[in-house]
C-alpha positions as CSV (number, residue, x, y, z in Angstrom):
1,X,0.6,-22.7,-36.7
2,X,-1.9,-23.9,-39.3
3,X,-4.7,-25.9,-38.2
4,X,-4.5,-28.4,-41.1
5,X,-6.8,-29.2,-43.8
6,X,-10.2,-30.8,-42.5
7,X,-11.8,-33.9,-44.4
8,X,-15.6,-34.2,-43.9
9,X,-17.6,-37.4,-44.8
10,X,-21.0,-36.0,-45.4
11,X,-24.0,-38.2,-46.5
12,X,-26.4,-35.5,-47.7
13,X,-30.0,-35.3,-46.5
14,X,-29.1,-35.2,-42.8
15,X,-27.9,-38.7,-42.4
16,X,-24.8,-39.5,-40.4
17,X,-22.2,-37.1,-40.2
18,X,-18.4,-37.8,-39.3
19,X,-16.0,-34.8,-39.0
20,X,-12.1,-35.5,-38.8
21,X,-9.1,-33.4,-39.3
22,X,-6.7,-34.7,-41.8
23,X,-3.3,-35.7,-40.3
24,X,-4.8,-37.2,-37.3
25,X,-6.1,-34.4,-35.1
26,X,-9.4,-35.3,-33.7
27,X,-10.7,-31.7,-33.6
28,X,-12.8,-29.9,-36.2
29,X,-12.9,-26.2,-35.9
30,X,-15.5,-23.4,-36.9
31,X,-14.1,-19.8,-37.1
32,X,-16.3,-17.5,-35.0
33,X,-17.6,-14.1,-36.2
34,X,-16.8,-14.7,-39.9
35,X,-13.1,-16.1,-39.9
36,X,-9.6,-15.5,-38.2
37,X,-10.0,-11.9,-36.9
38,X,-6.9,-9.4,-36.5
39,X,-6.5,-5.7,-36.9
40,X,-6.2,-5.9,-40.6
41,X,-9.1,-8.5,-40.9
42,X,-12.4,-7.3,-39.0
43,X,-15.4,-9.4,-38.1
44,X,-17.1,-11.0,-41.2
45,X,-14.7,-9.6,-43.7
46,X,-13.3,-11.3,-46.6
47,X,-9.8,-10.9,-45.4
48,X,-11.1,-12.9,-42.0
49,X,-12.8,-15.3,-44.1
50,X,-9.9,-16.0,-46.3
51,X,-7.5,-16.6,-43.3
52,X,-9.9,-19.1,-42.0
53,X,-9.7,-20.9,-45.4
54,X,-6.1,-20.6,-45.7
55,X,-5.7,-22.0,-42.1
56,X,-7.7,-25.0,-42.9
57,X,-10.9,-24.4,-40.9
58,X,-13.7,-26.7,-41.6
59,X,-16.5,-23.9,-41.3
60,X,-17.0,-20.3,-40.7
61,X,-19.6,-18.8,-38.6
62,X,-21.1,-15.7,-40.1
63,X,-23.7,-13.1,-38.6
64,X,-26.7,-12.6,-40.6
65,X,-28.8,-9.4,-40.7
66,X,-31.5,-7.6,-42.9
67,X,-31.3,-4.1,-44.2
68,X,-34.2,-1.7,-44.4
69,X,-34.6,-2.8,-47.9
70,X,-34.5,-6.5,-47.2
71,X,-30.9,-7.0,-48.4
72,X,-29.3,-10.1,-46.3
73,X,-25.9,-8.9,-45.0
74,X,-23.2,-10.3,-42.6
75,X,-22.9,-8.1,-39.6
76,X,-22.6,-9.0,-35.9
77,X,-23.9,-5.9,-34.2
78,X,-27.2,-4.3,-34.7
79,X,-25.5,-1.0,-35.2
80,X,-22.2,0.0,-37.0
81,X,-20.3,1.6,-34.0
82,X,-17.5,-1.1,-33.7
83,X,-15.8,-0.5,-37.1
84,X,-17.4,2.4,-38.5
85,X,-18.0,4.7,-35.8
86,X,-21.7,5.4,-36.2
87,X,-24.7,4.3,-34.0
88,X,-26.9,4.0,-37.2
89,X,-28.8,0.7,-37.1
90,X,-28.6,-2.0,-39.7
91,X,-32.5,-2.2,-39.8
92,X,-32.7,1.7,-40.4
93,X,-30.3,1.8,-43.4
94,X,-30.6,0.6,-47.0
95,X,-28.0,-1.4,-48.7
96,X,-26.9,1.5,-50.8
97,X,-26.3,3.5,-47.6
98,X,-24.5,0.7,-45.9
99,X,-22.1,-0.2,-48.8
100,X,-20.7,3.1,-48.5
101,X,-19.4,2.5,-45.0
102,X,-15.5,2.0,-45.1
103,X,-13.1,0.9,-42.6
104,X,-9.2,1.9,-42.6
105,X,-8.2,-1.5,-43.5
106,X,-10.5,-1.3,-46.7
107,X,-13.1,-3.6,-45.1
108,X,-16.8,-3.1,-46.0
109,X,-20.0,-4.8,-45.1
110,X,-20.7,-7.7,-47.3
111,X,-23.9,-9.2,-48.5
112,X,-24.6,-12.7,-47.5
113,X,-24.5,-13.8,-51.1
114,X,-20.9,-12.4,-51.5
115,X,-19.8,-14.3,-48.5
116,X,-21.5,-17.6,-49.6
117,X,-20.1,-17.3,-53.1
118,X,-16.6,-16.9,-51.7
119,X,-16.9,-19.9,-49.3
120,X,-18.5,-22.3,-52.1
121,X,-16.1,-25.1,-52.5
122,X,-13.6,-24.0,-49.8
123,X,-15.4,-23.9,-46.5
124,X,-18.7,-24.5,-44.9
125,X,-21.0,-22.2,-43.1
126,X,-22.7,-21.8,-39.7
127,X,-25.3,-19.0,-40.1
128,X,-25.9,-17.0,-36.8
129,X,-29.5,-15.7,-37.5
130,X,-29.9,-12.3,-36.0
131,X,-32.8,-11.3,-38.0
132,X,-36.0,-10.3,-35.9
133,X,-39.2,-12.0,-36.3
134,X,-40.4,-14.4,-39.1
135,X,-40.3,-13.5,-42.6
136,X,-40.8,-16.5,-44.8
137,X,-39.7,-14.8,-47.9
138,X,-36.6,-13.8,-46.5
139,X,-35.8,-17.2,-44.9
140,X,-36.7,-18.9,-48.1
141,X,-34.2,-16.7,-49.9
142,X,-31.4,-18.0,-47.3
143,X,-32.4,-21.6,-48.2
144,X,-32.2,-20.7,-51.9
145,X,-28.8,-19.0,-51.4
146,X,-27.4,-22.0,-49.7
147,X,-28.5,-24.3,-52.4
148,X,-27.2,-22.1,-55.2
149,X,-23.8,-22.3,-53.8
150,X,-23.9,-26.0,-53.0
151,X,-23.8,-25.4,-49.3
152,X,-27.2,-26.5,-48.1
153,X,-26.6,-30.0,-47.2
154,X,-23.9,-29.1,-44.6
155,X,-24.8,-25.8,-43.1
156,X,-25.5,-25.3,-39.4
157,X,-27.7,-22.5,-37.9
158,X,-27.8,-20.7,-34.6
159,X,-31.4,-19.9,-34.9
160,X,-34.0,-17.3,-33.3
161,X,-37.3,-18.6,-31.6
162,X,-39.3,-16.9,-34.2
163,X,-37.7,-18.6,-37.2
164,X,-37.4,-22.1,-35.4
165,X,-40.5,-23.6,-36.9
166,X,-39.6,-22.5,-40.5
167,X,-35.9,-23.9,-40.4
168,X,-36.7,-27.2,-38.6
169,X,-35.9,-29.9,-41.0
170,X,-34.3,-27.5,-43.4
171,X,-31.3,-26.6,-41.5
172,X,-29.4,-28.3,-38.4
173,X,-30.4,-26.0,-35.5
174,X,-28.4,-25.2,-32.5
175,X,-30.1,-26.4,-29.2
176,X,-29.3,-26.8,-25.5
177,X,-29.9,-30.2,-24.0
178,X,-33.1,-28.9,-22.5
179,X,-34.5,-27.9,-25.9
180,X,-33.2,-31.3,-27.5
181,X,-35.0,-33.2,-24.8
182,X,-38.1,-31.2,-25.4
183,X,-37.7,-31.4,-29.3
184,X,-37.6,-35.2,-28.8
185,X,-41.3,-35.2,-28.0
186,X,-42.2,-33.8,-31.4
187,X,-43.8,-36.0,-33.9
188,X,-41.5,-34.7,-36.5
189,X,-38.4,-35.2,-34.3
190,X,-35.0,-36.3,-36.1
191,X,-31.7,-36.1,-34.5
192,X,-30.5,-34.8,-37.8
193,X,-32.5,-31.6,-37.3
194,X,-30.5,-30.4,-34.5
195,X,-27.1,-30.2,-32.7
196,X,-26.1,-29.6,-29.1
197,X,-24.3,-26.3,-28.8
198,X,-23.0,-24.8,-25.6
199,X,-20.0,-23.1,-23.9
200,X,-20.2,-25.7,-21.2
201,X,-20.6,-29.3,-22.2
202,X,-20.0,-32.0,-19.7
203,X,-19.1,-35.6,-20.2
204,X,-22.5,-36.8,-19.3
205,X,-23.9,-34.5,-22.1
206,X,-21.5,-35.8,-24.7
207,X,-22.3,-39.4,-23.8
208,X,-26.1,-38.6,-23.9
209,X,-25.7,-36.9,-27.3
210,X,-23.6,-39.8,-28.8
211,X,-26.4,-42.2,-27.6
212,X,-29.1,-40.2,-29.1
213,X,-27.1,-39.6,-32.5
214,X,-26.9,-35.9,-32.0
215,X,-23.9,-33.7,-33.0
216,X,-22.1,-31.9,-30.3
217,X,-20.4,-28.5,-30.8
218,X,-18.8,-26.4,-28.1
219,X,-18.2,-22.5,-28.2
220,X,-15.0,-21.1,-27.0
221,X,-15.7,-17.3,-27.5
222,X,-13.6,-14.3,-26.0
223,X,-16.6,-12.4,-24.9
224,X,-17.6,-14.9,-22.5
225,X,-14.5,-14.3,-20.4
226,X,-13.0,-11.5,-18.4
227,X,-10.3,-9.8,-20.2
228,X,-7.7,-9.8,-17.4
229,X,-7.4,-13.5,-17.5
230,X,-8.9,-14.5,-21.0
231,X,-6.4,-16.8,-22.3
232,X,-6.0,-18.9,-19.1
233,X,-9.8,-19.3,-18.6
234,X,-10.5,-20.2,-22.2
235,X,-7.7,-22.5,-22.2
236,X,-9.0,-24.3,-18.9
237,X,-12.5,-24.4,-20.6
238,X,-11.3,-26.0,-23.8
239,X,-9.2,-28.6,-22.0
240,X,-12.1,-29.5,-19.9
241,X,-14.5,-30.1,-22.8
242,X,-11.8,-31.9,-24.7
243,X,-11.4,-34.3,-21.7
244,X,-15.3,-34.6,-21.7
245,X,-15.1,-35.9,-25.3
246,X,-16.1,-32.8,-27.3
247,X,-14.4,-32.8,-30.7
248,X,-16.1,-30.0,-32.7
249,X,-15.3,-26.3,-31.5
250,X,-16.5,-23.0,-32.7
251,X,-13.8,-20.7,-31.7
252,X,-12.2,-17.3,-32.0
253,X,-8.9,-17.4,-33.8
254,X,-6.8,-16.5,-30.8
255,X,-7.7,-19.9,-29.3
256,X,-6.4,-22.0,-32.3
257,X,-3.4,-23.3,-30.6
258,X,-5.4,-25.0,-28.0
259,X,-6.3,-27.6,-30.4
260,X,-2.7,-27.9,-31.8
261,X,-1.1,-29.0,-28.7
């Protein structure tokens, strides 16, 4: 079942944002780990990304890492064991070495720029920053790439503590409610700099966020549940947060039907 095309009303410069799904559905979906994943479409692959585009997701979450020679790539794990059978670390390999890795499906590791170029004009991005430390030159390059491909105004970021100060005010950053309440004490605070992001968002959290003009995004991710009753527990969690008023979800593709009922 297709999600249905999503229409987004964005006032650039971090003003009010209204996300709504065409056709009357109240849910806006973000594809976790680079798209809608299957045996033929690994995490952060063009195949998974294109499936998310074809199915009408509003946004795709991509995992951002840095190679030994400072090339930005999209890769979830710090090593390449899952798809390429090697324990070699991203940070210990050059881009020339990494691009030689090949999965039986044809999947290869992608540069961040390749992903953004494919997304441009089709789907928005949530960047999961998995880069250690603070590198102003690298993070400036991230902003420049988002700007180059027309994605800067509506990108979200799952940040790191080391990079938070750099990205504050540049990209909308994920926070817990506790972090948001602490950030409200900053002199430069704006609700448009952040979004509430959690796997457990209560009705009280939703109302608090609405009162404070803060976007709310809930995550329904496979890794958070035991395998033996994965679908049952994930469906229950989604139903609870829907009842609590959450309308924007970052999900694994296997949970898509929870939002088509």
